[in-house]
N, C-alpha and C positions, 0 to 999 in steps of 0.2 A: 319511727319517731318515738322517743321516750319523753313522757310528760315532764317538763321542767318549768313550772309556772313562774319562778322567780329569776330565770336565766335571761341574760341579754346577749345578743350577738354584736360583737364589735369587729371592725376591720373588714377586710376584703374576703369574700367567699369564693371558693373555686369548687367545681364539680366535675366528676367524670361520669359518663353514662354509657350504656350499651343497649343494643336492640337485639332481641331474639325473636325470630319469626317461627311460629309453630302452629300446628293444627289444633282444633278444638276450641272450647270456650276458655275465657280467662280464669285462672286459678291463682288466688293470692298466695297460698302456701307454696305452690310450685315456684312461683316468681320469687318469693322470699328465699327459698332454699337455693335457687339458681344464683341470686344476688350474693348470698352468703358464700357460696362456693367460688364465685368470681372474685370476690373481694378478699378472701382469705389467702394469704401468701402460702405457697407450697414450697418454700425454701428454708433451709437451715444453714447455720454457719459453723465452721470449725476453726477455732483459733490455732494458728500454726506459727511458730517462730521462724522455721526454715522450710523451704520447699524441697526436701530431700525424701528419698524413698522411705526411710525409717519412720518419718512423721506422717506419711500419707495414709489416708483412710483405707485405700485399697490394699495396703500392706496388713491391715488389721482384720480383714474379712476372710475368714476361713470356714470351710464347710464344717458343720457340726458332726462330731463322731457319733452322737446318739440323737436320733430324731426326736424332737419334743412335739407332742400332739397337744395343741391348745384348743380350747373351746372356741367355736366360731362366734359365739355370742354370750355375753354375760351382762346381767342387768340387776342393779340394786333397786331400780325404780321402774314401774310400768307407766310410762308417760303417754298421754294422748298424742296421736300423730299430728294434731293441729298445732302443737307447740314446737318451738325450735330452741335448742339449748344454745344460749348465747355466750355463756361462760361457765367454766368449772375451775375452781382454784382452792388450795388449802385455806382453811379458816385462819384468820389473823388473830382471833380472840379465843379459840377453843382448840385444845390439843385433840388429835385424832378425829377431826371433823373437816368436812368439805362444804364449800358453798356452791350451789348450782343455781344459775340464773336462767329462767325460762321466759321466752318471749311469745306472745300471741300476736302474730303479724297479719291477722285477718280482721274483717269487719264484724265477725261474730264472737260473742263471749264463749269461752271454753271452760267447762267444768272439770275440776280435778277430782278423782276418786278419793273419798275420805280415807280409804285404807292407806294411800300414799302419804297423806298428811299426818297420820298417827305417829310415825317414826321420825318426823322432821320438825324443825322449827321454822316458821315463816319469819324472815328478818328483813330489815332495810339494808341499805348499802353500808351502814356502819356496823352491821351484824347485831343490831338491837332487835329483840323480838317485838313483833307488831301483831295487831289483830287484823286478820284478813279473811275474806270469805273464800269459799272453795271455787269461786268463779273468777277467771282472769278476764278483765274487760278487753274490748277490742284495742289493738295496738298498744298494749300495756305489758308489763313485766311482773314476774313474781320471783322472789329470791328465797331459796330453801337452804337451811343449814342442816347437814346430815352428819350424824356421828357414826363412825365405822364400828 
């Protein structure tokens, strides 16, 4: 849930839900990650005018002549595992910047390392800089604007 104190709900509400049975004690972060994976669509679309071989995607897939070795992991931020990345998108207001939205989906506050906050701006949804503590409250979000 995202805090929206001035919002109103109008009209009919519909929900979908799922059950997952597992062993061990209840873990809010595991549950949040499972829900995120379940609700994130894993499809993409390709616009095609005609369904002929020349336009099909399998016609474009060719083995590479030279194998490219990519790093298995790359990180610009070292984030606590208790946070979930809820969105990443190019900044609308600043060239060469990205906005990263982090969610704390647990009942405990999460502290962000001050080293992470030195190279970023903490902003609101309109990308206006705001004053924010290093602690993300339970079930709350923080939005970071990062310059590349």
